[in-house]
N, C-alpha and C positions, 0 to 999 in steps of 0.2 A: 510817570507821575512824580511830582516833587514831594519829598518827605517833609513832614512838619513835625518838628521835635519840640517838646516842652521840657524845660529843665527846672528842677525845684531843689533849692539848697536849704537844708534844715539846720536851724541853730542848735537843736538838741539841748535847749536851755543854754547853759554856758559850756557844755561839754565840747561843742564845736566852736560856737561864736565867741567863747572866751579866749580862743587862740587864733582862729582863722578869721580874716576879714571877709565875712560872708557877703557884704555889699559889693566889695571889689570882685569877688568870685562871680557873683551874679551879673554884674556889668560886663565882665569878660565873656561870660557865657552867651550874652545877647549878641555878641559879635561873631559867634561861630556859625558856619554855614548851616542852613536849614532850621535854625532855632527860631521859632516864632514867639515863644514865651519863655521868659526866665524870671523866676521869683525866688525870694528867700522868705522863710517863715519860721516862727519860733518852734513849733512842733508839727511837722508835716504829717506825723502819724496820728495826730488828734482828729476828732470828727470834723472840725472846721478846716483843718489842713487837707483832709481827704476830699471834702466837698469842693474846696478850691481847685484841686486837680481835676475832679470830675467836671466841674463847670467849664474849665479851660478846654478840656478835651472836646466837649460839645460845642463850645463857642468858636474855637479856632480850628476845629477839624484836626486836632493833633493826632498823629498816628504812631508816634514813638514817644516814650516818656523816660526821662533820666531823673532818678532820685539820688541826690548827693546827701547822704545822711549817715546813719550808723551801720553796723554790720548787717548784711542781708540775712544772716542767721536769725536775727531778731524780728525784722519786719518785712521780709520779702513777700510772704504770703499776704500780709496786710495790704501792701501796695498792689499786688496782683489782683486782689479782690476789688480794690479801688478802681483800677483802670477797667476791669471787666464790667463793673456797674455802669460805667460811662459808655459801654458798647465796644470797647477796644479789646482785642485779643490779649489775654493776660501775660503772654510771653513777649509782647512788644514793649518790654520794660527792662531797663538797665539800672542797676543800683551801684553807686560809687560810694565806697566806704571812707568818709572823711573823719570819722571818729577814731576807730582803732588804727587806721593807716596814716592818719595825719595829726589831728589835734592831740591825741593821747601820747604819741611818740615824739612830737616836736613842740611840746609845750614851752620849751625854753627859747624858741626862735619863731615868733609869730610871722615874721616877714617871709622866711623860707617856707613855713607851713602853708601860708597863703599861696605862694608860688606853686607849691606841690599840689595844693587843692585845685588850682586852675588847670594844671596839667592833667590831673586825674579826671576832672570834669570834661576836658577836651577829648580825652581818650574814650570816656564814657559815651559822649555824643557820637564819635566816630563808630564805635561799636554798635550803638543803637541804630544807626543808619543801615546797618547790615542785618538787623534782626528780621526774621521771617515768622509769620504766624505758626503756632504749633497747636496740636490737638492732643488731649490726654487719651491714652488707650491702656487697656489692661493687657499685661503679658504674663505668661507663666514663668515662675522662677524655680530654681532648684532648691527644694526645702531641706537643705543640709548645710552643715557648718564645719569649716576647717578651723581647728584650734592648733596653733603652732607653739610648742613648748609644753613639756610634761612635768613642770614643777607644780607646786601646790596651787598656784593661781590657775594654770592651765587645766589641772585636774578638776578643780572646783568649777571652773567655767564649763568644762565638758559635761560634768554631771548635771549642772543646773540646766544647760541647754537640752541635754538628752531627756531629763525628767520633764521638760516642758513639751516633749513630743517630737523633737527634731532629731534627725540622724546626725552624728558627729564623727568626724575623723580627727583623731588626736595624734599629732606628729611630734616625736621627740628624737633629737639627734643622738642622745646617749643610748646605750644598750638597755637601760631601764628608766622608768619614770621615777619621780620623787624630787628631783632637783636638789637644791642646796639644803632644803629642809630635812632630807633624808640623812644628811651628814651631821645634823645637830642633835645634841642630847636633850635640850629643853627649849621651850619657846617663850618669848617675851610677850606680854608682861606677867603672864600667870605662872610661868615656869613649869607648865605641864610637860609631860613626856612627849617629845616630838614624834616618836614612832607610834605612840598610842593614838595620836590624832591622824597621822598620815597613812599608816598601813591599811586601815579599813577603807579609806578612800581609794588607795591604789588598787585594792582588791575589787572594789565596786566598779571602778573604771574597766578593769580587765574582764569583768563578767557582765557588764551592762549590755543588753541586747541592741541598744541603739548606738553604741560607741565602737568604732573600729580603731584599734590601737596600733600605730605603726612606730615601733621603736627602732633605734639605730637607722634612722632615715632623716633626710633633709629635703627642704623645699628648694627646688632648683629654679623654678620660674612661676610667676603669677601674671595672668593676663585677663582681660575682660572687664566686667563691671558688676555692681551689686546685683546678686541674683543670678549671675551668669559668668562666674569666674571659671577659668581653666587653670589648673595647678598641676605642675609636673613635680613629682616627688621621687627622689632617688633613695631606694631602699638598699642599704649596704648588705653584702653577702655575710651570712652567719656561719656557713659551712657545717650546719647541722639541719636535721629535719625538725622544723619548728613544731609540727604536730605531735612528734614523739618525744621531744626534749622535755625533761623534767627539771633541768637546772641542777643536776647532781654534781657537775664539775669533773666527771671522770674523763671526758674527752678534752678538757681544757689543757 
């Protein structure tokens, strides 16, 4: 079955159109294989812009959509909902970032910015052609967090997360936690006693039932994905019995 791709170039006001020749990018998109509709619009994320996309999907039987606009971090969910309302699987959508990746970084050279935009749209169309429908599903995740670094930032992060009800593994490469702050006399800007602030937090981390503290240890490898990471931690030899050690220094 032939793929029917719709391409939509957003002006984003003048954020994109003020640098990129959106008309030229649109005309170039019309020449790409399997593209049945290519349009440019002032704000594709607006209600009229979304309705335009929905209408085209229904009218032309579009089964893949390419949106050339701003960062997907901003409007990816918006456009997924748009294509879904028109009856298309929401994952048959490809977003090309023409704002952060083109107009904002090439504002001094509109001609080359336009060429880059055409290349990115072409690549987006090629990628869209390979997209397959996906379905959402719930999976279980490991409800624990690894915090790397036992300075004041890592200590506070570990405490906040643990107090929120999650198990935490705090890894510090030095023999003790505290980091640079432990070496300071005062803290800026209040000039409070550094140890007065840090020491109670260090003690709380060591005693917290949800925090496993691994000092004198380093992360060797990280693999996997959010909710299912696998981490290898190298714990260096201490040559003492940690359960019995009181830190008296006699064996040092």
